[in-house]
VEXDREN-2710 file (C-alpha; in Angstrom, 1 decimal):
% VEXDREN-2710
k/r/px/py/pz
1/MET/3.3/-2.6/0.0
2/ALA/0.1/-4.3/1.6
3/VAL/-1.7/-6.7/-0.9
4/THR/-4.8/-7.5/1.3
5/LEU/-7.2/-4.6/1.4
6/GLU/-9.5/-5.7/4.4
7/ARG/-12.5/-3.6/5.1
8/SER/-15.9/-4.3/7.0
9/SER/-17.6/-2.5/3.8
10/TRP/-16.6/-5.1/1.4
11/PRO/-19.6/-6.0/-0.5
12/GLU/-19.8/-9.9/-0.8
13/TYR/-21.2/-11.3/-4.1
14/ALA/-24.6/-9.9/-5.1
15/PRO/-26.2/-10.1/-8.6
16/GLU/-29.2/-8.7/-7.0
17/GLN/-27.3/-5.2/-6.7
18/GLY/-28.0/-4.5/-10.3
19/GLU/-26.0/-4.4/-13.4
20/LEU/-24.0/-1.4/-14.4
21/SER/-25.7/0.3/-17.1
22/SER/-22.9/1.6/-18.8
23/ARG/-19.2/2.6/-18.9
24/ALA/-20.2/6.6/-18.6
25/ALA/-22.4/5.2/-15.3
26/ALA/-19.5/3.1/-14.3
27/GLU/-16.5/5.7/-14.5
28/ALA/-19.0/7.7/-12.7
29/TYR/-18.9/5.0/-9.7
30/VAL/-15.3/4.9/-9.5
31/GLY/-15.0/8.5/-9.4
32/GLY/-17.6/8.9/-6.6
33/VAL/-16.6/6.1/-4.4
34/CYS/-12.4/6.8/-4.5
35/PHE/-12.6/10.5/-4.1
36/LYS/-14.4/11.6/-1.6
37/LEU/-14.6/15.2/-1.7
38/GLY/-14.3/17.3/2.0
39/PRO/-11.8/19.2/4.0
40/PRO/-8.5/17.5/4.1
41/ALA/-8.6/16.7/7.9
42/LEU/-7.9/13.0/8.4
43/ILE/-4.7/11.1/8.2
44/GLY/-4.1/7.1/8.9
45/ALA/-1.1/4.4/8.2
46/GLU/-0.8/1.1/7.8
47/LEU/2.4/-0.9/9.1
48/GLU/3.3/-4.0/8.1
49/TRP/6.1/-6.5/9.4
50/LEU/7.6/-9.5/8.7
51/THR/6.7/-12.6/10.6
52/ALA/8.9/-15.8/12.3
53/GLY/8.2/-18.5/14.4
54/PRO/10.7/-19.7/17.2
55/THR/12.9/-21.8/14.6
56/GLY/12.8/-18.6/12.0
57/SER/10.1/-19.9/9.6
58/ARG/7.0/-18.9/8.6
59/PRO/4.6/-19.5/11.6
60/SER/1.1/-21.2/10.6
61/LEU/-2.1/-19.5/10.3
62/ASP/-3.3/-21.4/12.6
63/GLN/-0.7/-20.3/15.5
64/LEU/-1.0/-16.6/14.5
65/ALA/-5.1/-17.1/14.7
66/ALA/-4.1/-18.4/18.2
67/ALA/-2.0/-15.7/18.9
68/LEU/-4.6/-12.9/17.7
69/GLY/-7.9/-14.2/19.4
70/PRO/-10.6/-11.8/18.7
71/HIS/-8.4/-9.7/16.7
72/THR/-7.7/-12.5/14.0
73/PRO/-8.8/-11.2/10.5
74/THR/-11.4/-12.8/8.8
75/SER/-9.0/-13.9/5.9
76/ILE/-7.9/-16.5/8.1
77/ARG/-11.1/-17.4/10.5
78/ALA/-14.4/-16.5/8.4
79/ALA/-16.2/-16.3/11.9
80/SER/-14.1/-14.3/14.2
81/PRO/-15.1/-11.1/14.9
82/ALA/-11.7/-9.4/13.8
83/THR/-12.1/-6.8/16.9
84/PRO/-9.8/-3.7/16.2
85/LEU/-7.2/-3.3/18.8
86/PRO/-7.3/-1.4/21.9
87/GLY/-6.5/1.8/19.7
88/GLY/-8.3/1.5/16.9
89/SER/-6.2/-0.5/14.4
90/LEU/-7.4/-3.4/12.8
91/VAL/-4.7/-6.3/12.3
92/THR/-4.7/-8.0/8.8
93/VAL/-2.2/-10.7/7.4
94/GLU/-0.8/-11.0/4.2
95/PRO/-0.2/-13.8/2.1
96/GLY/3.2/-14.4/3.3
97/GLY/2.3/-14.3/7.0
98/GLN/3.3/-10.3/7.4
99/ILE/1.2/-8.7/10.0
100/GLU/-0.3/-5.4/9.4
101/LEU/-2.0/-2.7/11.5
102/SER/-4.5/-0.4/9.8
103/SER/-5.1/2.5/11.8
104/ALA/-8.0/4.6/12.3
105/PRO/-8.1/8.0/11.1
106/PHE/-7.2/10.6/13.4
107/ALA/-7.4/14.5/13.2
108/GLY/-3.6/14.7/13.2
109/PRO/-0.1/12.8/13.2
110/ASP/0.7/12.9/17.1
111/ALA/-2.8/11.2/18.0
112/LEU/-2.2/8.6/15.1
113/THR/1.0/7.7/16.1
114/GLN/0.2/7.7/19.9
115/HIS/-2.3/5.0/19.0
116/LEU/-0.4/3.4/16.5
117/ARG/2.7/2.5/19.1
118/ALA/0.3/1.2/21.9
119/ASP/-1.5/-1.0/19.6
120/ALA/2.2/-2.4/18.0
121/ALA/2.8/-3.0/21.4
122/ARG/-0.2/-5.2/22.0
123/LEU/0.5/-7.0/18.9
124/ARG/3.8/-7.9/19.7
125/ASP/2.8/-9.0/23.0
126/LEU/0.1/-11.2/21.9
127/LEU/2.5/-12.6/19.2
128/ALA/5.1/-13.2/21.5
129/ALA/3.0/-15.2/23.9
130/ARG/2.9/-17.9/21.1
131/GLU/6.9/-17.3/20.1
132/ILE/6.2/-15.4/17.0
133/SER/7.9/-12.3/16.6
134/VAL/8.1/-9.2/14.1
135/PHE/10.8/-7.8/12.5
136/THR/10.8/-4.1/10.5
137/ALA/12.8/-5.3/7.1
138/ALA/11.0/-4.5/3.8
139/ALA/12.0/-7.4/2.1
140/ASP/13.2/-11.0/3.6
141/ALA/16.2/-11.7/2.3
142/ASP/16.6/-14.9/4.1
143/ARG/13.0/-17.3/3.4
144/PRO/12.2/-18.5/0.0
145/PRO/8.2/-17.1/-0.5
146/GLU/6.1/-19.0/0.7
147/ARG/1.8/-18.2/-0.2
148/LEU/0.2/-19.2/3.3
149/LEU/-3.4/-17.5/2.6
150/ARG/-5.2/-20.0/0.4
151/LEU/-8.0/-18.0/-0.5
152/PRO/-9.4/-18.2/-4.4
153/ARG/-8.2/-14.3/-4.4
154/TYR/-4.5/-14.6/-3.7
155/ALA/-4.6/-18.1/-6.0
156/ALA/-5.5/-16.2/-8.8
157/MET/-3.4/-13.7/-7.8
158/GLU/-0.3/-15.6/-7.9
159/ARG/-1.3/-17.0/-10.9
160/HIS/-1.8/-13.7/-12.5
161/PHE/1.6/-12.1/-11.7
162/ASP/3.3/-15.5/-12.2
163/SER/2.5/-15.5/-15.9
164/VAL/4.3/-12.0/-16.0
165/GLY/7.5/-12.5/-14.5
166/PRO/9.3/-13.7/-11.5
167/PHE/8.5/-10.9/-9.0
168/GLY/4.6/-11.8/-8.2
169/THR/5.0/-14.3/-5.3
170/LEU/8.1/-12.0/-4.2
171/MET/5.7/-9.5/-3.7
172/MET/3.1/-11.0/-2.3
173/CYS/5.3/-13.0/0.2
174/ASN/8.3/-11.3/1.0
175/THR/7.9/-8.0/1.2
176/ALA/6.1/-5.1/3.6
177/ALA/5.8/-1.3/3.3
178/THR/4.9/1.2/5.5
179/GLN/1.9/3.2/4.1
180/VAL/-0.1/6.4/5.2
181/SER/-3.0/7.7/3.8
182/VAL/-4.3/11.1/3.6
183/ASP/-8.0/13.2/2.5
184/ALA/-8.0/13.4/-0.8
185/GLY/-9.5/16.9/-0.8
186/THR/-12.4/19.6/-0.7
187/ASP/-12.7/19.9/-4.4
188/PRO/-11.4/19.2/-7.7
189/ALA/-8.8/21.5/-7.9
190/GLU/-7.3/20.6/-4.7
191/ILE/-8.0/17.3/-5.2
192/ARG/-5.4/17.4/-8.3
193/ALA/-3.1/19.3/-6.8
194/ARG/-2.8/16.5/-3.7
195/TRP/-3.0/13.7/-5.9
196/THR/-0.3/15.3/-8.8
197/ALA/2.3/16.3/-5.1
198/LEU/1.9/12.7/-4.1
199/TYR/2.9/11.2/-7.4
200/VAL/5.5/13.9/-8.4
201/LEU/7.1/13.1/-4.8
202/GLY/7.2/9.4/-5.1
203/PRO/10.6/8.7/-6.7
204/THR/12.5/11.5/-4.0
205/LEU/10.6/9.9/-1.3
206/ILE/11.4/6.4/-2.5
207/ALA/15.0/7.1/-2.1
208/ALA/14.9/8.8/0.8
209/PHE/13.5/5.7/2.8
210/ALA/14.7/3.1/0.6
211/CYS/15.9/0.4/3.1
212/SER/15.7/-3.1/1.2
213/PRO/18.3/-4.0/-0.9
214/ARG/18.1/-7.6/-0.2
215/LEU/15.6/-9.7/-1.4
216/TYR/15.4/-13.6/-1.4
217/GLY/15.4/-15.6/-4.8
218/VAL/15.2/-11.8/-7.1
219/PRO/17.1/-11.7/-10.3
220/PRO/21.0/-10.6/-10.3
221/GLY/20.5/-6.3/-9.3
222/ASP/22.1/-4.2/-7.1
223/TRP/19.0/-2.0/-6.2
224/ALA/18.4/0.6/-3.2
225/SER/14.6/-0.8/-3.0
226/GLN/14.2/-4.3/-3.7
227/ARG/10.9/-3.8/-2.5
228/MET/9.7/-1.0/-5.3
229/ARG/11.3/-3.4/-7.7
230/THR/9.7/-5.9/-7.4
231/TRP/6.0/-3.7/-7.8
232/LEU/7.5/-1.8/-10.8
233/ARG/8.2/-5.0/-12.8
234/LEU/5.0/-6.6/-11.7
235/ASP/2.6/-5.9/-13.8
236/PRO/2.9/-2.2/-15.2
237/SER/-1.2/-2.2/-16.4
238/ARG/-2.0/-2.9/-12.7
239/THR/0.3/-0.6/-10.8
240/ARG/1.8/2.2/-13.1
241/PRO/-1.1/3.9/-14.4
242/ALA/0.5/7.0/-16.4
243/VAL/-0.9/9.6/-14.1
244/ALA/2.2/12.4/-15.9
245/ASP/-0.8/13.4/-18.5
246/TRP/-3.7/13.3/-15.8
247/ALA/-5.0/16.8/-15.9
248/ASP/-8.6/15.4/-13.7
249/PRO/-7.2/12.7/-11.5
250/ILE/-10.7/11.9/-10.8
251/THR/-12.2/11.0/-14.4
252/SER/-8.7/9.5/-15.4
253/TYR/-8.5/7.0/-12.5
254/ALA/-12.0/5.4/-13.3
255/HIS/-11.0/5.6/-17.1
256/TRP/-7.7/3.7/-16.2
257/ALA/-9.3/1.1/-13.8
258/LEU/-11.8/-0.5/-16.3
259/ASP/-9.1/-0.8/-18.7
260/VAL/-7.0/-2.6/-16.5
261/PRO/-7.0/-6.4/-17.2
262/LEU/-9.2/-8.6/-14.4
263/LEU/-7.3/-10.5/-11.9
264/CYS/-10.3/-12.3/-11.4
265/VAL/-14.2/-12.6/-11.2
266/ARG/-16.0/-13.7/-8.4
267/CYS/-18.3/-16.5/-8.6
268/ALA/-21.4/-17.8/-6.6
269/ASP/-19.5/-20.2/-4.9
270/ALA/-17.4/-18.0/-2.3
271/ASP/-14.6/-21.0/-2.4
272/ALA/-14.0/-20.4/-6.2
273/ASP/-13.0/-17.5/-8.4
274/TRP/-12.9/-17.4/-11.8
275/ALA/-9.8/-16.7/-14.1
276/PRO/-10.5/-14.1/-17.2
277/PRO/-9.4/-15.0/-20.6
278/PRO/-5.8/-13.1/-20.6
279/GLY/-5.7/-9.4/-21.2
280/ALA/-9.8/-8.8/-20.4
281/THR/-10.6/-5.9/-19.0
282/PHE/-13.4/-4.5/-16.8
283/ALA/-14.4/-2.5/-19.7
284/ASP/-14.7/-6.1/-21.9
285/TRP/-17.0/-7.3/-19.3
286/LEU/-19.2/-4.7/-19.2
287/SER/-19.5/-4.3/-22.6
288/GLY/-21.1/-7.7/-22.9
289/ALA/-17.7/-9.1/-24.7
290/LEU/-17.2/-12.1/-21.7
291/ASP/-21.1/-12.8/-21.7
292/ASP/-20.3/-16.5/-23.2
293/GLU/-17.6/-17.3/-20.5
294/VAL/-19.4/-15.3/-17.0
295/GLY/-23.1/-15.5/-18.2
296/ARG/-23.6/-12.3/-16.4
297/ARG/-22.9/-8.8/-16.7
298/PRO/-20.8/-7.2/-13.7
299/THR/-22.6/-5.5/-10.7
300/ARG/-21.6/-2.6/-8.3
301/ALA/-20.3/-5.1/-6.1
302/ASP/-17.9/-6.3/-8.5
303/LEU/-16.5/-3.1/-9.7
304/ASP/-15.6/-2.6/-5.8
305/TYR/-14.2/-6.3/-6.1
306/HIS/-11.9/-4.9/-9.3
307/LEU/-10.9/-2.0/-7.6
308/THR/-9.3/-3.4/-5.1
309/THR/-7.3/-5.7/-7.2
310/LEU/-5.3/-2.1/-8.4
311/PHE/-2.0/-1.2/-6.7
312/PRO/-0.8/2.0/-8.3
313/PRO/2.0/3.9/-6.1
314/VAL/-1.1/5.9/-4.8
315/ARG/-4.4/4.5/-4.8
316/ALA/-7.6/6.3/-4.5
317/SER/-10.0/4.7/-2.4
318/GLY/-12.1/7.6/-1.0
319/HIS/-8.9/8.8/0.6
320/LEU/-5.4/8.6/-1.2
321/GLU/-3.3/5.4/0.0
322/VAL/0.7/6.4/0.2
323/ARG/1.7/2.8/-1.1
324/TYR/5.3/3.2/-2.1
325/LEU/7.7/3.4/1.0
326/ASP/9.5/0.2/2.2
327/THR/8.7/-0.5/6.0
328/GLN/11.4/1.5/8.0
329/PRO/13.4/0.4/10.9
330/GLY/12.4/0.2/14.2
331/ASN/9.9/3.6/15.2
332/THR/11.1/5.5/12.3
333/TRP/7.6/4.6/10.9
334/THR/6.5/7.9/12.4
335/THR/8.4/9.8/9.9
336/PRO/6.4/9.7/7.1
337/ILE/3.4/10.1/8.8
338/HIS/5.0/13.5/9.9
339/LEU/6.5/14.3/6.6
340/PHE/3.1/13.7/4.5
341/ASP/1.2/15.7/7.3
342/ALA/3.6/18.4/6.7
343/LEU/3.4/18.8/2.9
344/LEU/0.2/18.7/2.3
345/SER/-0.6/20.8/5.1
346/THR/-1.6/24.0/3.3
347/PRO/-2.0/24.3/-0.6
348/ALA/1.2/26.7/-0.7
349/VAL/3.2/23.9/1.0
350/VAL/1.8/21.5/-1.4
351/ALA/2.9/23.6/-4.2
352/GLU/6.4/24.3/-2.8
353/ALA/6.8/20.5/-2.5
354/THR/6.1/19.3/-6.0
355/ALA/8.0/22.0/-7.6
356/LEU/11.2/20.8/-5.4
357/ALA/10.5/17.4/-6.3
358/ALA/9.7/18.1/-9.9
359/PRO/13.2/17.5/-11.5
360/THR/13.1/13.8/-10.5
361/ALA/9.2/13.6/-11.1
362/GLY/9.2/10.0/-13.3
363/GLU/12.3/8.7/-12.2
364/TRP/11.2/5.5/-10.3
365/LEU/13.3/3.2/-11.7
366/THR/16.1/4.9/-11.3
367/SER/15.0/5.7/-7.4
368/ALA/14.2/2.5/-6.3
369/ARG/17.5/1.1/-7.9
370/CYS/20.1/3.9/-7.0
371/GLY/17.9/5.6/-3.9
372/LEU/20.2/8.3/-2.8
373/LEU/23.3/7.5/-4.7
374/ASP/21.7/9.6/-7.5
375/PRO/22.6/12.9/-6.9
376/HIS/19.7/15.0/-8.2
377/LEU/17.0/12.4/-5.8
378/ARG/19.3/13.1/-2.9
379/ARG/19.4/16.6/-3.6
380/SER/15.5/16.3/-3.8
381/ALA/15.4/14.5/-0.8
382/VAL/16.8/17.1/1.3
383/ALA/14.9/19.6/0.0
384/VAL/11.4/18.3/0.3
385/LEU/12.1/17.0/4.3
386/GLU/13.5/20.6/5.2
387/LEU/10.7/21.8/3.6
388/ALA/8.2/19.5/6.0
389/ALA/10.6/20.3/8.8
390/ALA/9.8/23.9/8.5
391/HIS/6.5/23.0/8.5
392/ALA/5.8/20.5/11.2
393/ARG/3.1/20.8/13.7
394/THR/5.2/20.2/16.7
395/PRO/9.3/21.0/17.6
396/ALA/9.7/17.1/18.0
397/ALA/8.5/16.4/14.7
398/ALA/10.6/18.9/13.2
399/ALA/13.5/17.9/14.8
400/GLU/12.9/14.3/13.2
401/LEU/12.4/14.9/9.9
402/ALA/15.2/17.2/10.2
403/ALA/17.4/14.1/11.2
404/ALA/15.9/12.5/8.3
405/ALA/17.0/15.5/5.7
406/ARG/20.6/15.5/7.7
407/ARG/20.7/11.4/7.1
408/CYS/20.0/12.1/3.2
409/ARG/22.3/15.1/3.1
410/ALA/24.9/12.6/4.1
411/GLY/23.5/10.1/1.4
412/ARG/22.3/7.6/4.4
413/GLY/19.3/5.7/3.9
414/PRO/17.5/3.9/7.1
415/VAL/19.5/0.9/8.2
416/ALA/17.5/-2.1/7.6
417/GLU/17.3/-4.3/10.5
418/ARG/18.6/-8.3/10.3
419/ASN/15.8/-10.8/10.0
420/GLY/14.7/-11.8/13.7
421/SER/15.2/-8.4/15.3
422/SER/12.0/-7.6/16.5
423/GLY/10.8/-4.0/14.9
424/SER/7.2/-3.1/17.2
425/ARG/9.0/-2.3/20.4
END
């Protein structure tokens, strides 16, 4: 599950954008930027891999920049053009040296997977030329966590998460995810149905795709998805909104976002972030409670930045980012893409998928811990995957989803790769 949210539209610190006038204005702004209304037609994905140099250690940022050339993200070299790969994917680097492809949005899963596959091969070749390998493990079981990115954002994140428990640095440096992004919906009713479906499906699909039973340095315990364990134990106020009570996701997401504690506040000095008092929220800053500490009220740019420090299982970023799946072995990352495309294909399928997964809705911890060993989650996973296979766009996608359903019926998760094996081939 990626930490970085790199966007070309990220505003820099800019007090001249004007202060937000009230909480109501701030909530209206969040609702507008996080949920873009329109016919749901596009799909995208983010693929994340662990990286290793020739000795198995993490590659340095200089080695990654030398390999990536003009595709180097600005988090490593501020002056980089950060040129997309030929298939349109942007390259980002996560705090522990994980590398990620963020696709362009496409009108269907076939075009998306075709372009991502080509970009993954190009990325592999660029890295291999500098003796850097990638491997598709969702959790690094062999190396202690080490934060390579030294930006103030990540220092603040590490400091904050370390104050909560032992999982923050592990999540930042030793985990990887496969993410799928979909349009929010045409109108508030469709947004509510799609949002609800993605959350209700969460535990079922975590179980279906869990493949991270080992993670370096975690407290003892057997978990199907150690990666998801880190998120669930990390910072509930930031990662686990109470969506079961959200009749209107647009207004509820905005209300929740303002009440999440601030992770950091950007300063005029680009090399420094200010650590807010523990528990201070964006709403506190907006109300004037932090006037003495910060010396100014927040702007829309500050709110945009705050939104990027929220990590719910499904994040609203104009579209909906599904963030709860482990990185999938080899090229099997195509299966979740076809899955979400099929399950969200029509309002009737959305409703049926929601009903099938409803018995296990909310079982996030059970799913991450037990995976397909839990009979209720296994039954739900099979039913949801079979539904997706019945509504896939192509026979090839249907066959892929049917194979995943058979795997789940047998109680088998995806086979995680050993560290050091290349997963982008």
